[in-house]
C-alpha positions as CSV (number, residue, x, y, z in Angstrom):
1,M,16.6,-84.2,-64.2
2,E,15.4,-86.6,-61.5
3,C,12.3,-88.8,-62.0
4,Y,9.4,-87.4,-59.9
5,R,8.2,-91.0,-59.1
6,C,11.4,-93.0,-58.4
7,G,14.0,-90.3,-57.8
8,R,16.6,-91.6,-60.3
9,A,18.4,-89.4,-62.7
10,A,17.6,-91.2,-66.0
11,D,16.5,-90.6,-69.6
12,Y,13.0,-89.3,-70.0
13,D,10.4,-88.3,-72.6
14,R,8.0,-86.7,-70.2
15,I,8.3,-84.0,-67.6
16,A,6.2,-83.6,-64.4
17,V,4.3,-80.3,-64.3
18,G,2.2,-79.1,-61.4
19,R,-1.4,-78.9,-62.6
20,R,-2.3,-75.8,-60.7
21,S,1.1,-74.0,-60.6
22,G,2.5,-74.9,-64.0
23,T,5.9,-75.4,-62.3
24,V,8.2,-78.2,-63.7
25,A,8.7,-80.6,-60.8
26,G,10.9,-83.2,-62.4
27,S,10.5,-85.8,-65.1
28,L,9.0,-89.3,-65.6
29,C,11.9,-91.7,-66.4
30,L,11.4,-94.2,-69.3
31,D,11.1,-97.1,-66.9
32,C,8.3,-95.5,-64.9
33,E,6.6,-94.4,-68.1
34,D,6.7,-97.9,-69.5
35,E,5.4,-99.3,-66.2
36,W,2.6,-96.8,-65.9
37,L,1.5,-95.8,-69.3
38,T,0.6,-98.6,-71.7
39,P,-1.2,-98.2,-75.0
40,E,-4.4,-99.2,-73.2
41,T,-4.1,-96.5,-70.5
42,V,-6.9,-94.0,-70.7
43,T,-5.5,-90.6,-70.1
44,S,-7.0,-87.2,-69.3
45,M,-5.4,-84.0,-68.0
46,A,-8.2,-83.6,-65.4
47,T,-8.1,-87.0,-63.6
48,C,-5.5,-89.4,-62.4
49,F,-5.1,-92.2,-64.9
50,A,-4.8,-94.8,-62.1
51,C,-7.7,-93.9,-59.8
52,D,-9.8,-91.2,-61.6
53,E,-9.4,-88.7,-58.7
54,P,-8.5,-85.1,-59.5
55,A,-5.0,-84.8,-60.9
56,D,-2.1,-83.0,-59.2
57,L,0.6,-83.5,-61.8
58,L,0.6,-83.6,-65.6
59,F,3.1,-85.6,-67.6
60,P,3.4,-84.0,-71.1
61,K,6.0,-85.1,-73.6
62,W,8.8,-82.6,-74.0
63,D,9.5,-81.2,-77.4
64,S,13.0,-79.9,-76.9
65,I,15.5,-78.8,-74.3
66,V,17.8,-75.9,-74.9
67,E,21.2,-76.4,-73.1
68,S,23.0,-73.5,-71.5
69,D,26.2,-72.2,-73.2
70,D,28.3,-72.9,-70.0
71,G,27.1,-76.6,-69.8
72,S,25.2,-76.0,-66.5
73,G,22.1,-77.8,-67.7
74,P,18.8,-77.2,-69.3
75,V,17.6,-73.6,-69.7
76,E,14.2,-74.1,-71.3
77,T,11.9,-77.0,-71.7
78,E,9.1,-76.8,-74.3
79,Y,6.1,-78.9,-74.0
80,K,2.4,-79.0,-74.9
81,I,-0.5,-79.9,-72.7
82,C,-3.7,-81.2,-74.3
83,L,-6.8,-82.9,-73.1
84,T,-5.2,-86.3,-73.4
85,T,-2.0,-85.5,-71.5
86,P,-1.5,-88.1,-68.8
87,A,-2.0,-86.9,-65.2
88,A,-1.8,-88.4,-61.7
89,C,-2.7,-87.6,-58.2
90,H,0.1,-87.4,-55.5
91,Y,-1.2,-90.6,-53.8
92,C,-0.9,-92.8,-57.0
93,I,2.6,-91.3,-57.9
94,Q,4.0,-92.6,-54.6
95,R,2.6,-96.2,-55.0
């Protein structure tokens, strides 16, 4: 899955989910996660962690991916969204 921020296909621990639609839009690669989310980052599912504006995307950790039997890729992604799930606005994602 491609990173929503940088576009690379890379390992990831978080997926990008549209806050209003609930649609999985991609992932957040480990490099972008390390660059963005430090232990000091204050996170909330309601506001962007970088600018405190309303959030457009949520970045929950994924719990598991079920692979298809024919090897065509992931079939189902399981994740949990809570009050402290990191979120960002479209403007800050593209910086």
